[in-house]
Every structure is written in structure tokens, then in C-alpha cells.
C-alpha positions in Angstrom: -9.5 31.5 9.3 -7.3 31.0 6.3 -7.6 28.3 3.6 -10.0 26.2 5.7 -10.5 23.2 3.5 -13.2 21.0 5.2 -15.8 21.0 7.9 -18.3 18.7 9.5 -21.0 19.2 12.1 -21.2 17.0 15.2 -20.8 16.6 18.9 -22.4 20.0 19.6 -19.9 21.9 17.5 -18.1 22.2 14.2 -14.9 20.3 13.2 -12.7 22.3 10.8 -9.5 21.2 9.0 -7.3 24.3 8.5 -3.8 23.1 8.1 -1.7 22.5 10.1 -4.7 22.0 12.4 -7.8 20.0 12.9 -10.0 22.3 15.1 -13.2 22.0 17.0 -15.5 25.0 17.6 -18.0 24.2 20.4 -21.6 25.3 19.9 -23.7 23.6 22.6 -26.8 25.7 22.0 -26.6 25.3 18.2 -27.0 29.0 17.5 -24.2 28.8 14.9 -22.1 31.1 17.0 -18.9 29.5 18.6 -19.1 29.3 22.4 -15.4 30.1 22.6 -12.0 29.6 21.0 -11.5 26.4 19.0 -9.8 23.4 20.5 -6.8 22.1 18.6 -7.5 18.4 18.1 -4.6 17.6 15.7 -1.5 19.4 14.5 0.9 18.6 11.7 -1.0 18.7 8.4 1.3 19.8 5.5 1.3 23.4 4.3 3.8 23.4 1.4 1.1 23.6 -1.3 -2.4 24.9 -0.9 -3.5 22.7 -3.9 -3.0 19.6 -1.7 -4.2 20.7 1.7 -5.9 18.2 4.1 -9.5 18.4 3.0 -13.0 17.0 2.7 -14.1 16.2 6.3 -17.0 13.7 6.4 -18.5 11.2 8.9 -18.0 7.6 8.2 -20.6 4.9 8.9 -18.4 3.7 11.8 -18.5 7.1 13.6 -15.0 8.2 12.7 -14.3 11.6 11.1 -12.6 11.0 7.8 -10.4 13.4 5.8 -8.1 13.4 2.8 -4.7 14.9 2.0 -3.4 15.6 -1.5 -0.1 15.0 -3.2 2.4 17.7 -2.6 2.4 18.2 1.1 3.8 16.1 3.9 1.9 15.6 7.2 3.5 14.5 10.4 0.9 13.8 13.0 1.8 11.9 16.2 4.9 10.6 14.5 2.8 9.3 11.5 4.3 10.9 8.4 2.6 10.7 5.0 2.3 12.7 1.8 -1.1 11.6 0.4 -4.0 9.4 1.4 -7.1 9.2 3.6 -6.9 9.6 7.4 -9.4 9.5 10.2 -10.0 10.8 13.7 -12.2 9.4 16.5 -13.9 12.2 18.4 -14.4 10.2 21.6 -11.1 8.3 21.9 -9.1 11.0 20.2 -7.4 8.4 18.1 -5.7 9.3 14.8 -5.0 6.8 12.0 -3.7 6.8 8.5 -6.6 4.8 6.9 -4.9 4.3 3.5 -1.9 5.9 1.8 -1.4 7.1 -1.8 -4.1 7.5 -4.4 -3.1 10.8 -6.1 -4.0 14.4 -5.4 -7.0 13.4 -3.3 -10.0 15.7 -2.9 -13.4 14.4 -1.9 -14.6 11.3 0.0 -17.8 9.4 -0.1 -19.1 6.1 1.1 -21.5 3.7 -0.7 -24.4 2.1 1.1 -22.1 -0.8 2.1 -19.6 1.4 3.9 -16.9 1.2 1.2 -14.8 4.3 0.9 -14.0 6.1 -2.4 -12.0 9.2 -3.0 -11.7 11.5 -6.0 -9.1 14.0 -7.0 -6.6 14.8 -9.8 -5.4 11.5 -11.1 -5.3 9.6 -14.3 -8.5 7.8 -13.2 -11.6 9.3 -11.7 -11.8 7.4 -8.4 -9.7 5.5 -5.9 -11.3 2.7 -3.9 -9.6 2.9 -0.5 -9.4 -0.2 1.6 -8.2 0.2 5.2 -4.4 -0.4 5.5 -3.8 -0.5 1.8 -1.2 1.4 -0.2 -1.9 3.1 -3.6 0.2 4.4 -6.4 1.6 7.9 -6.2 4.5 9.8 -7.9 7.2 8.2 -5.7 10.0 10.2 -7.2 8.2 13.5 -6.4 6.3 12.6 -3.3 8.5 10.2 -1.5 8.2 6.5 -0.5 5.3 4.9 1.2 5.1 5.5 4.9 5.6 1.8 5.7 9.2 0.8 4.5 8.1 -2.9 4.4 5.5 -2.3 1.7 6.6 -3.9 -1.5 3.7 -3.1 -3.8 0.7 -0.9 -4.3 -2.8 -0.8 -5.8 -3.9 1.3 -8.7 -6.9 3.6 -8.8 -10.3 2.4 -10.2 -10.0 1.8 -13.9 -12.2 3.9 -16.1 -13.8 3.0 -19.4 -15.1 5.5 -22.0 -15.0 9.3 -22.1 -13.4 11.0 -19.1 -11.9 14.3 -20.2 -9.8 16.0 -17.5 -9.6 13.7 -14.5 -10.3 16.4 -11.9 -13.1 14.6 -10.1 -12.7 15.9 -6.5 -16.0 16.6 -4.9 -17.9 13.7 -6.4 -20.9 12.0 -4.9 -22.3 8.4 -5.2 -25.9 9.1 -5.9 -28.0 7.3 -3.2 -30.7 10.0 -2.6 -33.5 8.3 -4.5 -34.9 11.4 -6.2 -33.3 10.9 -9.6 -34.4 8.5 -12.3 -33.3 4.9 -11.8 -30.3 5.1 -14.2 -28.6 7.5 -11.7 -29.0 5.2 -8.6 -25.5 4.2 -7.3 -23.8 6.1 -10.2 -20.9 8.5 -9.6 -21.7 12.1 -10.3 -18.5 14.0 -10.4 -17.4 17.6 -11.1 -15.0 18.3 -14.0 -14.1 21.9 -13.1 -11.7 22.4 -16.0 -14.5 21.5 -18.4 -17.1 23.6 -16.6 -19.2 20.4 -16.3 -20.4 17.5 -14.2 -20.5 14.0 -15.5 -21.9 10.6 -14.6 -20.2 7.2 -14.6 -21.5 3.8 -13.6 -19.7 2.1 -10.6 -19.3 -1.5 -11.6 -17.8 -4.4 -9.5 -14.7 -6.0 -10.8 -13.1 -8.7 -8.6 -12.3 -7.2 -5.2 -12.6 -3.6 -6.5 -14.5 -1.6 -9.1 -14.4 0.0 -12.5 -16.2 3.2 -13.7 -17.8 3.5 -17.1 -18.9 6.8 -18.6 -22.7 7.1 -18.8 -23.6 10.7 -19.7 -23.1 14.4 -19.0 -25.0 15.5 -16.0 -24.5 19.3 -16.3 -22.6 21.4 -18.7 -22.1 25.2 -18.9 -20.8 27.7 -21.4 -19.9 29.9 -18.4 -16.2 29.7 -18.2 -16.4 30.7 -14.5 -18.5 27.7 -13.5 -16.2 25.5 -11.3 -18.1 22.8 -9.4 -15.9 21.6 -6.6 -18.1 19.8 -4.1 -21.2 17.7 -4.2 -23.3 16.0 -1.5 -26.7 14.5 -1.0 -28.9 16.5 1.3 -31.4 15.1 3.9 -34.2 15.7 1.3 -32.4 13.4 -1.2 -31.5 16.3 -3.5 -28.0 16.8 -4.9 -26.3 20.0 -3.7 -23.3 21.4 -5.6 -20.8 24.1 -4.5 -19.7 26.3 -7.4 -16.3 27.9 -6.7 -17.1 30.3 -9.6 -13.7 31.7 -10.6 -12.0 32.2 -14.0 -8.7 30.9 -12.7 -8.8 27.4 -11.2 -5.9 28.2 -8.8 -2.7 28.5 -10.8 -1.7 31.7 -12.6 -0.8 29.6 -15.6 -3.0 30.4 -18.6 -3.6 26.7 -19.2 -6.2 26.8 -16.4 -8.3 29.2 -18.5 -8.6 26.9 -21.5 -11.6 24.8 -22.3 -10.8 21.1 -21.7 
């Protein structure tokens, strides 16, 4: 496997997104050894730029398998073409849908307790509140028009108030595990890999969407190799964080080695 960028367990096997494919590895006896070659469920995710691969597989509360795609690749799946956004796949009906388009260089998806979908990434704001069928801002000159030619507007990401720092928030989690003090409940805990840190913001309703407000640092490190890239709440309620642990973020550009 090369540059596999998301996985999810379910249906006696493992779903893996490895552009250009969404794959399924069967494992009926649950011994963590594939029963055979993977089945290709979808084909056509963009491969022009590994920074923006399809990523972050997770199960939605509706039973669909959700994933994201970043900004600088173009997918064409079953004649649905798009550059960035959130997509979903139904494991029983085999249906594929573009859930919402745009939103920036998206990485990371989470749902709140009401089933509302949020995505992180590398944008000017820390989160995007994705509503099914909606269109969100993107760099149209660089990344092309919206997939629907009859769309005459778009929504912006969630507005942020207070300190943010670098807006690399992919791999965030909405804290709903119940183990942390009350001030963390329903807060957004998000990595900031350029700053070697994780931060906390409040998620506050505003009209039909939300704002985020900086609350505090959650975790900071003087180790320049510390690169938190993925968070999730485990079945025990604890917060689990994947540390990529690399001096370079991904570019060879020295800017990635600076302290933001």
C-alpha cells in the first residue's frame, strides 16, 4: 500500500482509501489478516498532489462511510467530478454521493452528538460546518468552479474568535467522551502541527451555523518533531492522538521547519 490516507473497520473487514481507490479488505474471522485480495469499491480519487488526497474515513450516524478530499486534486467518480469537499459511500447499496463541496484543504471529519458534520483542514478558519448539498468557498481560480454549474453562491467556514495561530486543524475531535473536566465537553480539540501543539476552542451556535472561540492550549511541546495529525475518542472515553513525528511537515521548503 502506498499513501493510504484513511481506514475504517466494519462489515467483517477494513475499508481503506488509497487514491485512486476505495478498497475493502475482508476479514470474516477478525484475526487482523486479510482473507484475500481487496475489493475495489470506488475508483477515481485524485492523485495530483499527495497533500490533498482523499482521507479521513469515518462512520456517520446514518450508517454511511464518510471521507474528505483536499484542495489540489480532482476526483471523477461515477461521472461526479469535484476538487474538494466531503463525500460518502453506502456499504450496502454501494451508492456514492458528494455530500458537500468546497471548504478548503479538508482533512479530518467528526460529528457532534446531534449528527452534524464538521471538517478541519488548512483554511483561514479552523472548521467548516458541512450541511448536505451545500457549497463552500474555495480558491476558484486555482481549484476550478463548483461541480454544479447552477450554483450562484457559497457558504464560508465557521468564523473563529480569539487566538488561532496556523490554521492547520486537520485531525480535530469534538470532545464528547466524558472523561475530561466539564469545560472540555463539546469543545473542539484540534492539532496545530506547525506549532507542535494542540489547542481547544468552544463551539458556539450562531444562527444556522456555529462560531469557534479560543479557550486554551491543550498540549504544547518543545519537540520540533511533534506533529499531531489525527485525534479520536476511544471506547473508553479517552482521547487518542496520532503523532506523525517528523521534522518536515511534508514540503521540502524550509518554512515548514519554522516555529509558528
